[in-house]
N, C-alpha and C positions, 0 to 999 in steps of 0.2 A: 589565391591566398585564402586561408581559413581564418577563423576568429581565435584560433589556438596559437598563442605566441610561441610556446615550446615547439609545436609542430612546425610553425613557419621558420623558426630559427634552424631547426634540424634540416628542413628541406633545402634551405639556402646553403647550408654547409655541404650536404650530400651533392647538390647540383654543382657546387664549385669543385668538388673532387671528381665526380663522375660526369656523365653527360646530363644535360638538363632534362632529358626525356626519361631518365631512370624512373621517376615517379611523377604521375600526372594526377592532379586533384580535380574533383568535380565541385560544384557549389555545395556548401554545407546544407544539411536538411534543417527542418524546423526544430529538431531536437539538438542541433549542433554537431551531429555526427558528420564525418567527411569521408566520402568514398574516394578511392584512389586506384590507379593501375600501376603496378610495380613491374618494370621491365629491367631485368638484370643484364649486365653486359654479356654479350655473346651467348645468351640462353635462347633456346628455341621456343619459348613460351613466356607469356606475361601472366600476372596474377592480379586478382581483384581483392582489394583490402578495404577495410572500414576502420577509421580512427574514431573511437568514442569521444564524446565532448570533453571528458576529463582526462584524456591522454596527456601525460604518460602515467597517471595514477592507475589507469586500466590499460591493458595491452591492445594493440590493433587486432582485428579479426581477419583471418585469411579465409575468404569465401571459397576460393578455387581458382582455376585458370581463367584468364580473360580472353586469351588468344593462344592457339597452339599452331605452330608452323607445320606445313605439309611434310617436312622432313622428320617430324617426331613420330615415334612408333606408337602403335595402339596401346592405350593405357598409360603412356609415359607421363601425360599431364597430371593424372590422378596421383601417381606415385611421387611426382615432383612436388605436388601440393603437400603431400604428407611429409616430405623432407623439409620443406619450408616451415611447416607448422612445428615440427620437432625442434628445428633450430631456434625458432621463436620461443618455444616453451623452455628451452634450456637457458637462453641468455636473458630473457626479460626479467627485470627487477622493478617492482612497483615504485613509481616516482622517478624513474630514469628513462630517458628516451632511448630507443633501441633500433631505429631504422638504419642508422649507419652500420651498427654491428650486424644487423640482419643481412644487409647487402654484402658486407665483408665476408661473413662466414658461409652464407648460403651459396654464393656464386661458385666457389671451387667445388663444393659438394654437388651442385646441380650440373656443373660442367662434367664432372666425372661420371655422374649418373647418365647424362646424355651420351657420352662417349661409350659407356658400357652398353647402352641400348643399341647403338650403331654397330658395335662389335659382335654382341651376342644375340641381338634380336629381342622381340617382345616376349618370347617364351621364357626369358630369364628375368622378367620384370620383378616378380615378387622377391626372389632371392637377392638380386642386385640391390633393389631399393632398401631391403631390410639391412643389408650389409652397410650401405652408405649411411642410413639413418642412425645406425648404432655406433658409428665412428665418432671418436672424440674430435673436437675442433682441431683443424690442422695447425701445427706449430710453425710459425713464420720465423725464418732465419735470414740474416743479411749476407751470409757467405756459405758456399758449399763446404767450407772447411770447419764450420761451426760444430762443436761437439754435441750440441743439443739436437740430435737427429730424432726423427719420429720413432726409429727402432728402439732408442733408449727409453722412451716413454712407456713402451709396452711392458718393460720389466720393472719400472720404477715402483709399482705398487707392492713389490716383494721386499723392499727394504723398510727398516723401521721409520716411522714418521719423524722428520727432522724437527728440531725444537727452534722454530723461527721466532725472532723477536720483531714485533711490528711497531710501526709508527701509528699515530692517529690518522684517520682518513682526512684528506684535505679536498674540499670541493671548491673549484674556481670556475665560474661561468659554466656550470653544469657538468664539467669534467671532474671525475673523482680520481685522486691519487692516493695510493697506499704503498709503503715500502716495507720490505722484510729483509732481515739480515741473519746470517748464520755463521758460526765458527766452523771452519774446515781446515783440514791438514794437507790436502792434496787436490789435484784437479779432478780426479774421479769422484771425490766426495762432493765437490761443488756441482759438477754436471748431474750427478745422480740425484742430488737434493732438489735441483731445479726441475728435473724430469719428474720426480715424485710429486712435487707441488702441482705441476701442470696436468698430471694424469689423475690426480685424486681430488683436486679442487676445481669443480666445474665453473665456478664463478670467476676464478682467476684465469682458467684456461680460455674462457669466452671473452676475456677483456680485449680491448682494442690493441693494447701494447703491453708486453712484459719486458721491460728493459733490464738487462743484467750486466753485472761487472764483478770481477773478482781479482784479488791480489793475494798470492800465496808464496810463502817461503818454506822450502823443505830442506832441513839440515841433513846432509849425508853422513853416514857413519864412518867413511874412509878418510875423513878430514879434507875432502875435496870441497871446492866452493859450493855453497848452497844453491839449490835449484830455485829460481825465481820465475813465477808464472803470473802474468797480468794480461787480462783480455776482457772483452765486452761484446755485447750483442744489442743492436738498436731495436730489433724486432719491429721494423717498419717505422719507427720514430727517428727519422734521420738525424744523426749526430748526437742523439741522446746518450747512447752507450759510452762514447768517448768522453762526454762531459761528466757522466757519472763516475767513470774511472778516474778522471782528473780530480774530481772532488775527493775520492778516496786517497789519491796521492797527496793532495794538500793536507788532508787530515792524518796522513801517515798511518793508515790502518793496514794491517796484514792478517793473513789467514782468515779471511772473511769473504763471503759471497753476498751480494746485494741484489734484490729483485724489486724493481719499482713497477707497480701495476697501474695502468691508466685505463679508465673507462671513459671513452669519448662521449661528451654530452651534446654534441651538435653545434657547438660554438668554437670557432678557431681561436686559439690563444696566442698564436705567433710565438716569438721568442720567450714570452712569459712562461711557456710550458716547461722550459729548462729550469727556470727558477723553482717552479712547483716540484719538479722531479728531484732536484737537489735538496730542497727543503725537507721533504719527507724522508729522503735517504739519510740526511744528516741526523734527523731525529731518531731513526731506527738504530743507527750506529751508536749514538750516545746512549739510547735506552739499553742497548746490548752490552755496554761497557767496553766497546772497542776503542774508544777515544781517550787518550790521556788528558786528564783534567786541565792541565796547564796549556796544552796545545789547543784544546777545544775552546778554552776561554780566550786565547790569543786570536782565534779566528771568529770570535763572535758567537760561539755555540752556547747552548744552554744545557746545564747538567740536569739529567733526568734519571730516574731509577729504572731498572730493568723490569719489564712487564712479565 
């Protein structure tokens, strides 16, 4: 254990989610810096890191590889270190712990990098590693039927920026929650707007979870029954999407899509995380004017102006 409480809390959380050997600390130096070995799941190499005394106000330093397996190709460790540094540079925010996010985002990229090396050989190292490092963080989905596919994010930057309405950020035990909502008229508008957000906002894209839900009614011109679409996506936060959708049903909001972004802070919240998610979602929906005053009042909401 180190003398850094934030680092200790984060290590405990990471160890409870992954194997306890994912990160191994050495004794702190006289300056308070802590050296560590990061071993990502199913990766052919480990990395040497140094956490400065005032982490997370300053980012960890990735010195290079600590160990490279015999199965790795020549030069693979160096390019893997570059990938890890690029991921850290993209997701680190001063004052916020980042180890969990680093493991989450770097693992699939480095796995793909290693598989590419095995398939193409070391001669492709420069081209392959550049392609992987330039890639946006992968979009997690809970179902193969989810409309939020990686392909949709590649074209999202071609549509006009959606006019999202935001909640205030809420920080609970080092996790940060922010909700966004947007008026939409059909499913394509909803999915395209989410894809645009994830492909153009790196901070949101690199978050631990982006929980989404939408409720849409489309009136048909032939006097046929209206088309009703309701769906959600947990994005790895189990059951959060369905709870968010249930909140929208209770508030009787329609033709709106909601995105709740969570940056995990290293401390597990348990069921309290659902309260945090719904609280910021409710605030965004009220701010956007999607809630009828009397219904929101009946359910204990607070009336706020649109930002």
